[in-house]
C-alpha positions in Angstrom: 36.1 49.3 -123.2 38.9 47.2 -121.6 38.7 48.7 -118.1 35.0 48.1 -117.7 35.0 44.6 -119.2 38.2 42.9 -118.1 36.9 41.8 -114.7 33.6 40.6 -116.1 32.1 37.4 -114.7 29.4 35.6 -116.6 26.8 33.3 -115.0 24.5 30.8 -116.5 22.0 28.5 -114.7 24.8 26.0 -113.9 28.1 27.7 -114.6 30.3 30.7 -113.5 32.7 32.0 -116.2 35.2 33.9 -114.2 38.8 35.3 -114.1 41.6 32.8 -113.5 42.9 32.1 -110.0 46.3 30.6 -109.0 44.5 27.4 -107.8 43.2 26.8 -111.3 46.6 26.1 -112.7 47.0 22.6 -111.3 43.6 21.3 -112.6 44.1 23.1 -115.8 47.5 21.4 -116.2 46.0 18.1 -115.4 43.3 18.6 -118.1 46.0 19.7 -120.7 48.0 16.5 -119.9 45.0 14.3 -120.6 45.5 12.7 -124.1 41.7 12.3 -124.4 41.1 16.0 -123.9 44.0 17.0 -126.2 43.3 14.5 -128.9 42.7 17.2 -131.5 45.8 19.2 -130.6 49.4 18.5 -131.7 50.5 17.5 -128.2 49.6 17.5 -124.5 51.0 20.3 -122.4 53.3 20.3 -119.4 52.5 22.0 -116.1 54.8 24.9 -117.0 53.1 25.3 -120.5 49.7 25.4 -118.9 50.8 28.0 -116.3 52.2 30.1 -119.2 48.8 29.8 -121.0 47.0 31.1 -117.9 49.3 34.1 -117.9 48.6 34.7 -121.6 44.8 34.3 -121.0 45.0 37.0 -118.3 47.0 39.3 -120.6 44.4 38.8 -123.3 41.7 40.1 -120.9 43.9 43.2 -120.2 44.4 43.9 -123.9 41.0 43.2 -125.3 38.5 43.3 -122.4 37.4 39.7 -123.1 39.1 36.3 -123.1 38.9 32.7 -122.2 37.2 32.5 -118.8 37.8 29.8 -116.3 34.7 27.7 -115.9 33.4 26.7 -112.5 30.4 24.4 -112.0 28.1 26.2 -109.6 26.8 23.3 -107.4 30.3 21.8 -107.2 32.6 24.9 -107.0 34.8 22.8 -109.4 37.2 24.1 -112.1 35.9 22.5 -115.3 38.0 24.1 -118.0 37.6 27.3 -120.1 35.1 28.9 -122.4 35.3 32.3 -124.0 36.5 34.6 -126.7 40.0 35.1 -128.1 41.8 36.9 -130.9 43.8 34.3 -132.8 47.5 35.0 -133.1 47.9 33.6 -136.6 47.2 35.0 -140.1 44.6 33.4 -142.3 42.1 34.7 -144.9 39.5 35.3 -142.2 41.7 37.1 -139.7 41.7 39.4 -137.9 38.7 38.0 -136.1 37.4 36.9 -132.7 37.1 33.2 -132.0 34.9 31.4 -129.5 36.4 28.4 -128.0 36.1 25.9 -125.1 38.1 23.1 -123.5 36.5 21.1 -120.7 38.0 18.3 -118.5 36.6 14.9 -119.7 34.5 14.3 -116.6 32.4 17.4 -117.6 31.7 16.3 -121.2 28.3 15.5 -122.6 26.4 17.5 -120.0 25.7 20.6 -122.1 28.2 22.8 -120.3 30.1 23.8 -123.4 26.9 24.9 -125.2 25.6 26.7 -122.1 28.8 28.6 -121.5 29.3 29.3 -125.2 25.9 30.9 -125.4 26.8 33.2 -122.6 30.2 34.1 -124.3 28.4 34.8 -127.6 25.9 37.1 -125.8 28.8 38.9 -124.1 30.7 39.3 -127.3 27.8 40.7 -129.3 26.0 42.7 -126.6 28.9 44.0 -124.4 31.8 44.1 -126.9 29.8 45.1 -129.9 31.3 42.4 -132.1 29.8 42.0 -135.5 30.9 38.4 -136.1 32.4 35.5 -134.1 34.1 32.5 -135.6 35.2 29.0 -134.4 37.3 26.3 -135.8 38.5 22.8 -135.2 39.7 19.7 -137.0 36.9 18.0 -139.0 37.0 14.9 -136.8 36.1 16.9 -133.7 32.4 16.1 -134.0 31.6 17.1 -130.4 32.9 20.7 -130.8 31.3 21.0 -134.2 28.0 19.9 -132.6 28.4 22.7 -130.0 29.1 25.2 -132.8 25.9 24.2 -134.6 23.9 24.3 -131.3 24.9 27.9 -130.7 23.8 28.8 -134.2 27.1 28.9 -136.0 27.2 27.8 -139.7 29.9 25.9 -141.5 31.8 28.3 -143.8 34.9 26.6 -145.2 37.9 24.3 -144.7 41.4 25.8 -144.2 44.9 24.6 -143.3 45.9 26.0 -139.9 49.0 28.0 -140.4 50.5 27.1 -137.0 50.4 23.4 -137.8 52.7 21.8 -140.5 50.8 20.9 -143.7 51.7 17.2 -143.5 50.2 16.9 -140.0 46.8 15.3 -140.0 45.6 18.0 -137.6 46.5 20.8 -140.1 43.1 20.7 -141.8 40.4 22.7 -140.0 36.8 23.6 -140.5 35.6 27.2 -140.0 32.3 28.2 -138.5 30.8 31.6 -138.2 27.9 33.5 -136.7 27.1 37.2 -137.1 25.3 39.5 -134.7 22.3 39.7 -137.1 22.1 35.9 -137.3 22.3 35.6 -133.5 19.6 38.3 -133.0 17.3 36.4 -135.5 17.8 33.2 -133.6 16.9 34.8 -130.3 13.8 36.5 -131.8 12.6 33.2 -133.2 
């Protein structure tokens, strides 16, 4: 599966979800240094940390055949952030699993890009990777991401404490959402 899928590019009406390029690192680092974008994460990231993340994202594609794609807005040829699928590197009662996630630069918020790209990533996960279930999680206060989860057909399942964040940190508590292939097929048939 990995060899045929790792170079996959997804297109929607307004977006291209593609492999990462060297020129993506600078705008990605700028996005990760933005306190508004990173408000639901423990801290902002440096340029070096962002560059290391891009390397990890590329390694994830090599290992699993899917990953977090760089997002480009078609009519602007602009790097906007990432959307895609990832295997979380922590242990919780619902792992191992595949997570869908997104992070967009603030100028690209509230335009439906996250929902549009997430729909394409879900389709890819279920139809090309034969996944049976995809999860997503965030802090309860991240209403915008929770709204995207609901728009793409995911259902709230439970709360959990993120094992990578200290228990006394207000960002430790997370909400878990899930969608199965059967649920996705039913939504598309409706």
